[in-house]
Steps between C-alpha positions, in 0.01 A plus 500: 500500500781739585665428172180587315461824693863591426459428128183706483667786691799483260276497196316807637825689563624416147178626344515813717864568393398490135280801550694671782623798300140593406374491869423781727698534821212348696485196274874450520484511881207260495691246289816529710308486837294195393815321387671585829204398717458166322869428521515577864195286563649210316845523673342521839322171442154639517179314391343570168262754650786678675703525176207633301414748777854621522504559118169692515623716791838556339318603174271745683781660699718519186220673307452760769868569527561506126211743461631729776849499342347567155307794631817654648675519168 
């Protein structure tokens, strides 16, 4: 199960990287935060729900942070 989650997360990151240059700051932060949250959840040995939750929370925090940085520029 962990292998499948890791492969899906990797595929999502690869698809996100393809369009990374055309994204807003908030979207870039969301992709980065979701990848970091999912990776931390996997490394810590969390259950499937924990890993998905960490990815969702990381994405939300990344979006808010990226939007704030984008509005400063």
